[in-house]
py3Dmol code that shows the C-alpha trace and the ligand (Angstrom):
import py3Dmol

protein = """\
ATOM      1  CA  MET A   1     -43.206 -67.273 -61.108  1.00  0.00           C
ATOM      2  CA  LYS A   2     -40.632 -69.799 -59.850  1.00  0.00           C
ATOM      3  CA  THR A   3     -37.070 -68.569 -59.531  1.00  0.00           C
ATOM      4  CA  PHE A   4     -33.513 -69.831 -59.639  1.00  0.00           C
ATOM      5  CA  LYS A   5     -31.071 -68.522 -57.064  1.00  0.00           C
ATOM      6  CA  LEU A   6     -27.850 -67.136 -58.541  1.00  0.00           C
ATOM      7  CA  ASN A   7     -24.475 -67.809 -56.896  1.00  0.00           C
ATOM      8  CA  ASN A   8     -24.632 -64.377 -55.189  1.00  0.00           C
ATOM      9  CA  GLY A   9     -28.092 -65.054 -53.709  1.00  0.00           C
ATOM     10  CA  VAL A  10     -30.065 -62.954 -56.220  1.00  0.00           C
ATOM     11  CA  GLU A  11     -33.329 -64.579 -57.349  1.00  0.00           C
ATOM     12  CA  ILE A  12     -33.976 -64.739 -61.086  1.00  0.00           C
ATOM     13  CA  PRO A  13     -37.388 -65.611 -62.598  1.00  0.00           C
ATOM     14  CA  ALA A  14     -37.090 -69.134 -64.061  1.00  0.00           C
ATOM     15  CA  ILE A  15     -38.330 -68.249 -67.558  1.00  0.00           C
ATOM     16  CA  GLY A  16     -37.239 -65.091 -69.360  1.00  0.00           C
ATOM     17  CA  PHE A  17     -38.599 -63.395 -72.462  1.00  0.00           C
ATOM     18  CA  GLY A  18     -35.963 -63.370 -75.218  1.00  0.00           C
ATOM     19  CA  THR A  19     -35.883 -60.460 -77.670  1.00  0.00           C
ATOM     20  CA  TRP A  20     -33.200 -61.547 -80.167  1.00  0.00           C
ATOM     21  CA  GLN A  21     -34.325 -60.842 -83.733  1.00  0.00           C
ATOM     22  CA  ILE A  22     -37.283 -58.723 -82.634  1.00  0.00           C
ATOM     23  CA  PRO A  23     -36.768 -55.484 -84.570  1.00  0.00           C
ATOM     24  CA  GLU A  24     -36.457 -52.114 -82.816  1.00  0.00           C
ATOM     25  CA  GLY A  25     -39.583 -49.972 -82.966  1.00  0.00           C
ATOM     26  CA  GLU A  26     -43.190 -51.029 -82.806  1.00  0.00           C
ATOM     27  CA  GLU A  27     -42.480 -54.760 -83.014  1.00  0.00           C
ATOM     28  CA  ALA A  28     -40.136 -54.924 -80.021  1.00  0.00           C
ATOM     29  CA  TYR A  29     -42.297 -52.465 -78.076  1.00  0.00           C
ATOM     30  CA  GLN A  30     -45.477 -54.521 -78.613  1.00  0.00           C
ATOM     31  CA  ALA A  31     -43.783 -57.869 -77.968  1.00  0.00           C
ATOM     32  CA  VAL A  32     -42.365 -56.711 -74.638  1.00  0.00           C
ATOM     33  CA  LYS A  33     -45.672 -55.114 -73.668  1.00  0.00           C
ATOM     34  CA  GLU A  34     -47.446 -58.398 -74.479  1.00  0.00           C
ATOM     35  CA  ALA A  35     -44.872 -60.340 -72.495  1.00  0.00           C
ATOM     36  CA  LEU A  36     -45.189 -58.099 -69.434  1.00  0.00           C
ATOM     37  CA  ALA A  37     -48.991 -58.284 -69.636  1.00  0.00           C
ATOM     38  CA  ALA A  38     -48.794 -62.092 -69.917  1.00  0.00           C
ATOM     39  CA  GLY A  39     -46.815 -62.252 -66.679  1.00  0.00           C
ATOM     40  CA  TYR A  40     -43.149 -62.371 -67.691  1.00  0.00           C
ATOM     41  CA  THR A  41     -41.049 -60.481 -65.161  1.00  0.00           C
ATOM     42  CA  HIS A  42     -37.719 -61.281 -66.792  1.00  0.00           C
ATOM     43  CA  ILE A  43     -36.685 -59.675 -70.095  1.00  0.00           C
ATOM     44  CA  ASP A  44     -33.475 -60.456 -71.981  1.00  0.00           C
ATOM     45  CA  THR A  45     -32.038 -58.066 -74.557  1.00  0.00           C
ATOM     46  CA  ALA A  46     -28.598 -57.016 -75.871  1.00  0.00           C
ATOM     47  CA  ALA A  47     -26.998 -53.890 -77.281  1.00  0.00           C
ATOM     48  CA  ILE A  48     -26.495 -55.627 -80.647  1.00  0.00           C
ATOM     49  CA  TYR A  49     -30.184 -56.513 -80.932  1.00  0.00           C
ATOM     50  CA  GLY A  50     -30.704 -52.796 -81.516  1.00  0.00           C
ATOM     51  CA  ASN A  51     -33.969 -52.860 -79.569  1.00  0.00           C
ATOM     52  CA  GLU A  52     -32.952 -51.602 -76.114  1.00  0.00           C
ATOM     53  CA  LYS A  53     -34.816 -48.315 -76.607  1.00  0.00           C
ATOM     54  CA  SER A  54     -38.111 -50.014 -77.441  1.00  0.00           C
ATOM     55  CA  VAL A  55     -37.631 -52.613 -74.718  1.00  0.00           C
ATOM     56  CA  GLY A  56     -36.992 -49.821 -72.216  1.00  0.00           C
ATOM     57  CA  LYS A  57     -40.005 -47.833 -73.365  1.00  0.00           C
ATOM     58  CA  ALA A  58     -42.277 -50.880 -73.062  1.00  0.00           C
ATOM     59  CA  ILE A  59     -40.975 -51.501 -69.535  1.00  0.00           C
ATOM     60  CA  LYS A  60     -41.524 -47.887 -68.546  1.00  0.00           C
ATOM     61  CA  ASP A  61     -44.981 -47.655 -70.121  1.00  0.00           C
ATOM     62  CA  SER A  62     -46.099 -50.891 -68.447  1.00  0.00           C
ATOM     63  CA  GLY A  63     -46.152 -49.055 -65.117  1.00  0.00           C
ATOM     64  CA  ILE A  64     -44.845 -52.213 -63.432  1.00  0.00           C
ATOM     65  CA  ASP A  65     -42.638 -51.590 -60.389  1.00  0.00           C
ATOM     66  CA  ARG A  66     -39.048 -51.696 -61.645  1.00  0.00           C
ATOM     67  CA  ASN A  67     -37.953 -53.676 -58.596  1.00  0.00           C
ATOM     68  CA  SER A  68     -40.306 -56.522 -59.475  1.00  0.00           C
ATOM     69  CA  LEU A  69     -38.658 -56.957 -62.899  1.00  0.00           C
ATOM     70  CA  PHE A  70     -35.414 -58.654 -63.887  1.00  0.00           C
ATOM     71  CA  ILE A  71     -33.696 -57.013 -66.878  1.00  0.00           C
ATOM     72  CA  THR A  72     -30.648 -58.381 -68.681  1.00  0.00           C
ATOM     73  CA  THR A  73     -28.576 -56.838 -71.448  1.00  0.00           C
ATOM     74  CA  LYS A  74     -25.222 -57.694 -73.028  1.00  0.00           C
ATOM     75  CA  LEU A  75     -21.956 -56.009 -73.979  1.00  0.00           C
ATOM     76  CA  TRP A  76     -21.284 -56.123 -77.715  1.00  0.00           C
ATOM     77  CA  ASN A  77     -17.977 -57.370 -79.126  1.00  0.00           C
ATOM     78  CA  THR A  78     -16.714 -54.004 -80.387  1.00  0.00           C
ATOM     79  CA  GLU A  79     -16.874 -52.628 -76.829  1.00  0.00           C
ATOM     80  CA  ARG A  80     -14.578 -55.088 -75.041  1.00  0.00           C
ATOM     81  CA  GLY A  81     -11.782 -53.868 -72.774  1.00  0.00           C
ATOM     82  CA  TYR A  82     -11.999 -52.000 -69.473  1.00  0.00           C
ATOM     83  CA  ASP A  83     -12.821 -48.403 -70.504  1.00  0.00           C
ATOM     84  CA  LYS A  84     -15.061 -49.216 -73.447  1.00  0.00           C
ATOM     85  CA  THR A  85     -17.040 -51.663 -71.334  1.00  0.00           C
ATOM     86  CA  ILE A  86     -17.825 -49.009 -68.725  1.00  0.00           C
ATOM     87  CA  ALA A  87     -18.985 -46.592 -71.444  1.00  0.00           C
ATOM     88  CA  ALA A  88     -21.077 -49.244 -73.237  1.00  0.00           C
ATOM     89  CA  PHE A  89     -22.769 -50.182 -69.975  1.00  0.00           C
ATOM     90  CA  GLU A  90     -23.785 -46.558 -69.360  1.00  0.00           C
ATOM     91  CA  GLN A  91     -25.128 -46.324 -72.927  1.00  0.00           C
ATOM     92  CA  SER A  92     -27.256 -49.455 -72.513  1.00  0.00           C
ATOM     93  CA  LEU A  93     -28.583 -48.217 -69.201  1.00  0.00           C
ATOM     94  CA  SER A  94     -29.541 -44.917 -70.779  1.00  0.00           C
ATOM     95  CA  ASP A  95     -31.167 -46.577 -73.829  1.00  0.00           C
ATOM     96  CA  LEU A  96     -33.171 -48.826 -71.512  1.00  0.00           C
ATOM     97  CA  GLN A  97     -34.135 -45.805 -69.332  1.00  0.00           C
ATOM     98  CA  LEU A  98     -32.981 -47.713 -66.254  1.00  0.00           C
ATOM     99  CA  ASP A  99     -30.810 -46.733 -63.328  1.00  0.00           C
ATOM    100  CA  TYR A 100     -29.545 -50.242 -62.623  1.00  0.00           C
ATOM    101  CA  LEU A 101     -29.396 -53.579 -64.414  1.00  0.00           C
ATOM    102  CA  ASP A 102     -30.235 -56.953 -62.953  1.00  0.00           C
ATOM    103  CA  LEU A 103     -27.779 -58.866 -65.114  1.00  0.00           C
ATOM    104  CA  TYR A 104     -25.059 -57.776 -67.558  1.00  0.00           C
ATOM    105  CA  LEU A 105     -23.366 -60.353 -69.793  1.00  0.00           C
ATOM    106  CA  ILE A 106     -20.271 -60.373 -72.028  1.00  0.00           C
ATOM    107  CA  HIS A 107     -22.045 -61.324 -75.266  1.00  0.00           C
ATOM    108  CA  TRP A 108     -19.200 -63.390 -76.835  1.00  0.00           C
ATOM    109  CA  PRO A 109     -15.645 -64.107 -75.708  1.00  0.00           C
ATOM    110  CA  ALA A 110     -12.734 -62.618 -77.637  1.00  0.00           C
ATOM    111  CA  ASN A 111     -11.132 -65.630 -79.330  1.00  0.00           C
ATOM    112  CA  GLU A 112      -7.706 -66.736 -80.496  1.00  0.00           C
ATOM    113  CA  THR A 113      -8.402 -66.453 -84.220  1.00  0.00           C
ATOM    114  CA  GLN A 114      -9.107 -62.732 -83.786  1.00  0.00           C
ATOM    115  CA  PHE A 115      -6.654 -61.685 -81.083  1.00  0.00           C
ATOM    116  CA  ALA A 116      -3.316 -63.051 -79.888  1.00  0.00           C
ATOM    117  CA  ASN A 117      -4.138 -61.567 -76.452  1.00  0.00           C
ATOM    118  CA  TRP A 118      -7.743 -62.832 -76.438  1.00  0.00           C
ATOM    119  CA  SER A 119      -7.622 -64.069 -72.848  1.00  0.00           C
ATOM    120  CA  ASP A 120      -6.278 -60.706 -71.588  1.00  0.00           C
ATOM    121  CA  ILE A 121      -9.094 -58.921 -73.403  1.00  0.00           C
ATOM    122  CA  ASN A 122     -11.676 -61.156 -71.747  1.00  0.00           C
ATOM    123  CA  ALA A 123      -9.995 -60.694 -68.365  1.00  0.00           C
ATOM    124  CA  ASP A 124      -9.944 -56.861 -68.750  1.00  0.00           C
ATOM    125  CA  THR A 125     -13.571 -56.805 -69.802  1.00  0.00           C
ATOM    126  CA  TRP A 126     -14.447 -58.939 -66.811  1.00  0.00           C
ATOM    127  CA  ARG A 127     -12.559 -56.564 -64.474  1.00  0.00           C
ATOM    128  CA  ALA A 128     -14.842 -53.774 -65.690  1.00  0.00           C
ATOM    129  CA  PHE A 129     -17.863 -55.974 -65.028  1.00  0.00           C
ATOM    130  CA  GLU A 130     -16.571 -56.656 -61.510  1.00  0.00           C
ATOM    131  CA  HIS A 131     -16.087 -52.929 -60.962  1.00  0.00           C
ATOM    132  CA  LEU A 132     -19.643 -52.093 -62.094  1.00  0.00           C
ATOM    133  CA  TYR A 133     -20.982 -54.877 -59.879  1.00  0.00           C
ATOM    134  CA  GLN A 134     -19.021 -53.663 -56.870  1.00  0.00           C
ATOM    135  CA  GLN A 135     -20.394 -50.159 -57.446  1.00  0.00           C
ATOM    136  CA  GLY A 136     -23.916 -51.592 -57.123  1.00  0.00           C
ATOM    137  CA  LYS A 137     -24.960 -50.726 -60.683  1.00  0.00           C
ATOM    138  CA  ILE A 138     -25.692 -54.360 -61.599  1.00  0.00           C
ATOM    139  CA  ARG A 139     -27.198 -57.050 -59.351  1.00  0.00           C
ATOM    140  CA  ALA A 140     -25.357 -59.900 -61.082  1.00  0.00           C
ATOM    141  CA  ILE A 141     -22.726 -60.298 -63.808  1.00  0.00           C
ATOM    142  CA  GLY A 142     -22.102 -63.116 -66.226  1.00  0.00           C
ATOM    143  CA  VAL A 143     -21.048 -64.235 -69.670  1.00  0.00           C
ATOM    144  CA  SER A 144     -22.658 -65.573 -72.806  1.00  0.00           C
ATOM    145  CA  ASN A 145     -21.448 -68.019 -75.460  1.00  0.00           C
ATOM    146  CA  PHE A 146     -18.412 -68.979 -73.388  1.00  0.00           C
ATOM    147  CA  PRO A 147     -17.647 -72.618 -74.256  1.00  0.00           C
ATOM    148  CA  LYS A 148     -15.873 -74.684 -71.605  1.00  0.00           C
ATOM    149  CA  ASP A 149     -12.272 -73.709 -72.415  1.00  0.00           C
ATOM    150  CA  TYR A 150     -13.003 -69.957 -72.581  1.00  0.00           C
ATOM    151  CA  LEU A 151     -14.900 -70.104 -69.319  1.00  0.00           C
ATOM    152  CA  ALA A 152     -12.120 -72.080 -67.624  1.00  0.00           C
ATOM    153  CA  LYS A 153      -9.586 -69.468 -68.759  1.00  0.00           C
ATOM    154  CA  LEU A 154     -11.726 -66.590 -67.462  1.00  0.00           C
ATOM    155  CA  LEU A 155     -12.133 -68.325 -64.100  1.00  0.00           C
ATOM    156  CA  GLU A 156      -8.334 -68.275 -63.682  1.00  0.00           C
ATOM    157  CA  SER A 157      -8.291 -64.455 -63.412  1.00  0.00           C
ATOM    158  CA  ALA A 158     -11.815 -63.698 -62.166  1.00  0.00           C
ATOM    159  CA  THR A 159     -12.282 -62.401 -58.637  1.00  0.00           C
ATOM    160  CA  ILE A 160     -16.031 -62.867 -58.955  1.00  0.00           C
ATOM    161  CA  VAL A 161     -17.285 -66.113 -60.493  1.00  0.00           C
ATOM    162  CA  PRO A 162     -19.810 -65.322 -63.251  1.00  0.00           C
ATOM    163  CA  ALA A 163     -23.388 -65.857 -62.079  1.00  0.00           C
ATOM    164  CA  VAL A 164     -24.589 -66.955 -65.528  1.00  0.00           C
ATOM    165  CA  ASN A 165     -23.420 -68.377 -68.847  1.00  0.00           C
ATOM    166  CA  GLN A 166     -26.058 -67.887 -71.544  1.00  0.00           C
ATOM    167  CA  ILE A 167     -25.553 -70.389 -74.371  1.00  0.00           C
ATOM    168  CA  GLU A 168     -27.475 -71.982 -77.195  1.00  0.00           C
ATOM    169  CA  PHE A 169     -29.287 -74.974 -75.698  1.00  0.00           C
ATOM    170  CA  HIS A 170     -32.253 -77.000 -76.913  1.00  0.00           C
ATOM    171  CA  PRO A 171     -33.159 -80.596 -77.779  1.00  0.00           C
ATOM    172  CA  GLY A 172     -30.560 -81.630 -80.349  1.00  0.00           C
ATOM    173  CA  TYR A 173     -27.938 -79.176 -79.072  1.00  0.00           C
ATOM    174  CA  LEU A 174     -26.933 -79.737 -75.474  1.00  0.00           C
ATOM    175  CA  GLN A 175     -23.331 -78.473 -75.107  1.00  0.00           C
ATOM    176  CA  GLU A 176     -22.808 -81.011 -72.301  1.00  0.00           C
ATOM    177  CA  ASP A 177     -19.181 -80.101 -71.467  1.00  0.00           C
ATOM    178  CA  THR A 178     -19.958 -76.414 -71.045  1.00  0.00           C
ATOM    179  CA  VAL A 179     -23.094 -77.108 -69.005  1.00  0.00           C
ATOM    180  CA  ALA A 180     -21.141 -79.478 -66.730  1.00  0.00           C
ATOM    181  CA  LEU A 181     -18.390 -76.900 -66.071  1.00  0.00           C
ATOM    182  CA  CYS A 182     -20.994 -74.226 -65.319  1.00  0.00           C
ATOM    183  CA  GLN A 183     -23.027 -76.396 -63.003  1.00  0.00           C
ATOM    184  CA  SER A 184     -19.959 -77.596 -61.091  1.00  0.00           C
ATOM    185  CA  ASN A 185     -19.045 -73.922 -60.466  1.00  0.00           C
ATOM    186  CA  ASP A 186     -22.585 -72.853 -59.499  1.00  0.00           C
ATOM    187  CA  ILE A 187     -22.911 -70.823 -62.699  1.00  0.00           C
ATOM    188  CA  LEU A 188     -26.529 -70.813 -63.909  1.00  0.00           C
ATOM    189  CA  VAL A 189     -26.898 -71.823 -67.551  1.00  0.00           C
ATOM    190  CA  GLN A 190     -29.421 -69.831 -69.555  1.00  0.00           C
ATOM    191  CA  ALA A 191     -30.704 -71.205 -72.865  1.00  0.00           C
ATOM    192  CA  TRP A 192     -30.930 -68.956 -75.899  1.00  0.00           C
ATOM    193  CA  SER A 193     -32.948 -70.477 -78.736  1.00  0.00           C
ATOM    194  CA  PRO A 194     -34.599 -72.927 -76.330  1.00  0.00           C
ATOM    195  CA  LEU A 195     -36.920 -73.931 -79.215  1.00  0.00           C
ATOM    196  CA  GLY A 196     -34.028 -74.140 -81.681  1.00  0.00           C
ATOM    197  CA  SER A 197     -35.268 -70.836 -83.171  1.00  0.00           C
ATOM    198  CA  GLY A 198     -38.275 -72.795 -84.417  1.00  0.00           C
ATOM    199  CA  ARG A 199     -36.118 -75.309 -86.325  1.00  0.00           C
ATOM    200  CA  ILE A 200     -36.917 -78.330 -84.161  1.00  0.00           C
ATOM    201  CA  LEU A 201     -40.654 -77.830 -83.820  1.00  0.00           C
ATOM    202  CA  GLN A 202     -41.384 -80.412 -86.548  1.00  0.00           C
ATOM    203  CA  ASP A 203     -39.154 -83.127 -85.092  1.00  0.00           C
ATOM    204  CA  GLU A 204     -41.200 -86.352 -85.081  1.00  0.00           C
ATOM    205  CA  THR A 205     -40.168 -87.484 -81.597  1.00  0.00           C
ATOM    206  CA  LEU A 206     -40.949 -84.086 -80.077  1.00  0.00           C
ATOM    207  CA  VAL A 207     -44.237 -83.805 -81.970  1.00  0.00           C
ATOM    208  CA  ALA A 208     -45.304 -87.257 -80.701  1.00  0.00           C
ATOM    209  CA  LEU A 209     -44.332 -86.354 -77.137  1.00  0.00           C
ATOM    210  CA  ALA A 210     -46.269 -83.086 -77.328  1.00  0.00           C
ATOM    211  CA  LYS A 211     -49.323 -84.933 -78.652  1.00  0.00           C
ATOM    212  CA  GLU A 212     -49.142 -87.496 -75.864  1.00  0.00           C
ATOM    213  CA  LYS A 213     -48.967 -84.711 -73.240  1.00  0.00           C
ATOM    214  CA  ASN A 214     -51.628 -82.608 -74.930  1.00  0.00           C
ATOM    215  CA  THR A 215     -49.205 -79.692 -75.204  1.00  0.00           C
ATOM    216  CA  SER A 216     -46.943 -78.126 -77.855  1.00  0.00           C
ATOM    217  CA  VAL A 217     -43.334 -78.827 -78.824  1.00  0.00           C
ATOM    218  CA  GLY A 218     -42.414 -75.315 -77.670  1.00  0.00           C
ATOM    219  CA  GLN A 219     -43.713 -76.018 -74.190  1.00  0.00           C
ATOM    220  CA  ILE A 220     -41.932 -79.401 -74.137  1.00  0.00           C
ATOM    221  CA  CYS A 221     -38.647 -77.611 -74.961  1.00  0.00           C
ATOM    222  CA  ILE A 222     -39.151 -75.058 -72.192  1.00  0.00           C
ATOM    223  CA  LYS A 223     -39.960 -77.732 -69.619  1.00  0.00           C
ATOM    224  CA  PHE A 224     -36.997 -79.795 -70.828  1.00  0.00           C
ATOM    225  CA  ALA A 225     -34.571 -76.895 -70.263  1.00  0.00           C
ATOM    226  CA  LEU A 226     -35.942 -76.421 -66.739  1.00  0.00           C
ATOM    227  CA  SER A 227     -35.603 -80.164 -66.053  1.00  0.00           C
ATOM    228  CA  GLN A 228     -31.865 -79.746 -66.682  1.00  0.00           C
ATOM    229  CA  GLY A 229     -31.573 -76.824 -64.248  1.00  0.00           C
ATOM    230  CA  ILE A 230     -31.329 -74.476 -67.233  1.00  0.00           C
ATOM    231  CA  LEU A 231     -33.223 -71.194 -67.554  1.00  0.00           C
ATOM    232  CA  PRO A 232     -35.001 -70.885 -70.932  1.00  0.00           C
ATOM    233  CA  LEU A 233     -35.374 -67.578 -72.800  1.00  0.00           C
ATOM    234  CA  PRO A 234     -38.086 -68.265 -75.405  1.00  0.00           C
ATOM    235  CA  LYS A 235     -38.612 -65.556 -78.004  1.00  0.00           C
ATOM    236  CA  SER A 236     -41.891 -64.806 -79.727  1.00  0.00           C
ATOM    237  CA  THR A 237     -43.802 -61.980 -81.319  1.00  0.00           C
ATOM    238  CA  ASN A 238     -47.032 -63.969 -81.424  1.00  0.00           C
ATOM    239  CA  PRO A 239     -49.301 -63.177 -78.434  1.00  0.00           C
ATOM    240  CA  ASP A 240     -50.579 -66.775 -78.203  1.00  0.00           C
ATOM    241  CA  ASN A 241     -47.073 -68.217 -78.160  1.00  0.00           C
ATOM    242  CA  ILE A 242     -45.930 -65.560 -75.691  1.00  0.00           C
ATOM    243  CA  LYS A 243     -48.642 -66.721 -73.261  1.00  0.00           C
ATOM    244  CA  ARG A 244     -48.280 -70.424 -74.078  1.00  0.00           C
ATOM    245  CA  ASN A 245     -44.581 -70.399 -73.274  1.00  0.00           C
ATOM    246  CA  LEU A 246     -45.342 -69.569 -69.626  1.00  0.00           C
ATOM    247  CA  ALA A 247     -48.060 -72.234 -69.339  1.00  0.00           C
ATOM    248  CA  ILE A 248     -46.006 -75.295 -68.607  1.00  0.00           C
ATOM    249  CA  ASP A 249     -47.444 -76.501 -65.321  1.00  0.00           C
ATOM    250  CA  ASP A 250     -50.269 -78.655 -66.665  1.00  0.00           C
ATOM    251  CA  PHE A 251     -48.084 -81.527 -67.902  1.00  0.00           C
ATOM    252  CA  GLU A 252     -45.067 -83.462 -66.630  1.00  0.00           C
ATOM    253  CA  LEU A 253     -42.002 -84.885 -68.326  1.00  0.00           C
ATOM    254  CA  THR A 254     -41.057 -88.287 -66.887  1.00  0.00           C
ATOM    255  CA  ALA A 255     -37.469 -89.457 -66.492  1.00  0.00           C
ATOM    256  CA  SER A 256     -38.023 -91.596 -69.568  1.00  0.00           C
ATOM    257  CA  ASP A 257     -39.320 -88.611 -71.614  1.00  0.00           C
ATOM    258  CA  ILE A 258     -36.242 -86.626 -70.606  1.00  0.00           C
ATOM    259  CA  LYS A 259     -33.949 -89.515 -71.553  1.00  0.00           C
ATOM    260  CA  THR A 260     -35.646 -89.661 -74.959  1.00  0.00           C
ATOM    261  CA  ILE A 261     -35.033 -85.927 -75.492  1.00  0.00           C
ATOM    262  CA  LEU A 262     -31.432 -86.120 -74.261  1.00  0.00           C
ATOM    263  CA  GLU A 263     -30.778 -88.869 -76.805  1.00  0.00           C
ATOM    264  CA  LEU A 264     -32.122 -87.012 -79.853  1.00  0.00           C
ATOM    265  CA  PRO A 265     -29.526 -86.595 -82.619  1.00  0.00           C
ATOM    266  CA  GLU A 266     -27.834 -83.233 -83.090  1.00  0.00           C
ATOM    267  CA  MET A 267     -30.197 -80.854 -84.887  1.00  0.00           C
ATOM    268  CA  GLY A 268     -31.454 -77.331 -85.247  1.00  0.00           C
ATOM    269  CA  PHE A 269     -28.455 -75.426 -83.980  1.00  0.00           C
ATOM    270  CA  SER A 270     -27.268 -71.966 -85.009  1.00  0.00           C
ATOM    271  CA  GLY A 271     -23.660 -72.737 -84.169  1.00  0.00           C
ATOM    272  CA  SER A 272     -22.099 -71.364 -81.069  1.00  0.00           C
ATOM    273  CA  ASP A 273     -18.367 -71.719 -81.654  1.00  0.00           C
ATOM    274  CA  PRO A 274     -16.970 -68.211 -81.019  1.00  0.00           C
ATOM    275  CA  LYS A 275     -14.212 -68.842 -83.587  1.00  0.00           C
ATOM    276  CA  LYS A 276     -16.776 -69.441 -86.318  1.00  0.00           C
ATOM    277  CA  VAL A 277     -18.903 -66.428 -85.545  1.00  0.00           C
ATOM    278  CA  ALA A 278     -17.849 -63.757 -88.007  1.00  0.00           C
ATOM    279  CA  PHE A 279     -17.356 -60.706 -85.819  1.00  0.00           C
TER     280      PHE A 279
END
"""
ligand_1 = """\
27
A2P
P -43.360 -66.547 -83.202
O -42.627 -65.264 -82.929
O -44.257 -66.505 -84.379
O -44.013 -67.117 -81.969
P -36.395 -69.491 -79.959
O -36.962 -68.953 -78.715
O -35.794 -70.854 -79.817
O -35.431 -68.534 -80.637
O -37.590 -69.736 -81.004
C -38.298 -68.643 -81.493
C -39.109 -69.064 -82.687
O -40.066 -70.042 -82.284
C -39.872 -67.925 -83.278
O -39.873 -68.132 -84.659
C -41.270 -68.056 -82.692
O -42.227 -67.610 -83.629
C -41.385 -69.525 -82.505
N -42.165 -69.863 -81.311
C -42.052 -69.319 -80.084
N -42.868 -69.943 -79.223
C -43.521 -70.900 -79.910
C -44.476 -71.891 -79.574
N -44.938 -72.029 -78.329
N -44.917 -72.712 -80.554
C -44.446 -72.603 -81.810
N -43.535 -71.684 -82.202
C -43.077 -70.853 -81.268
"""
view = py3Dmol.view(width=600, height=400)
view.addModel(protein, "pdb")
view.setStyle({"model": 0}, {"cartoon": {"style": "trace"}})
view.addModel(ligand_1, "xyz")
view.setStyle({"model": 1}, {"stick": {}})
view.zoomTo()
view.show()
């Protein structure tokens, strides 16, 4: 699989398997096993998804060499701050049955409607991430759902520039300002919900484009993210879709196709404003 190079030189497989909303237990276990068998080497989970144990078991049972896989998990919002972050990291590692992580992300920034000292909380959490990174327990550290202003604030106190910002990104929801700040700081953008969680698959323009290219809207969305230098994390529990979402090399998107997608009206988004997320 192709890779992106992170700002610390670590290579990351260019498409990852997302596991948000895949329930713990048999479903997550089977989905990850399917994904590994289909050729994904990059798996994205989070403590709050509740499925780290099943994800870890599927990884272990696959028998695949750990060093050939890239595993990401995320710190949940109740665990922010220096000491709690260190403890939460150890818990995730243990649930995943791993002895190191490839990428650890702050899942959401603390925000000003919740905490007067929100920027200090984010800075303290990031110091713990830097410490874990310097100890060699994580190959790269980053953030998630950090819109432009939150990221800019974090960069003021960070010693290590985040390697990644994982945000909602798909046709109809581009977060241009945040993407621009990331890309100008060599921070790789990862796309959660690269298919708009299924909500944009019926869009007429995308359906017509998929028909013309003899492919599916899902594959168009994945290729579109990559065309923007963005790493997509498609999620699926359907074995055909799991395989299909890696098969994107038999069609091309022209500059004009990409322009058409970039100009689609806003649609299909979950909402990624940290102040509006109720936790
Ligand atoms: P399923 O699990 O049945 O495949 P996102 O990654 O944006 O969150 O989107 C995930 C949703 O899109 C899931 O509902 C998933 O359903 C569906 N999906 C994933 N891949 C495809 C695909 N290639 N074609 C159609 N639907 C897909």
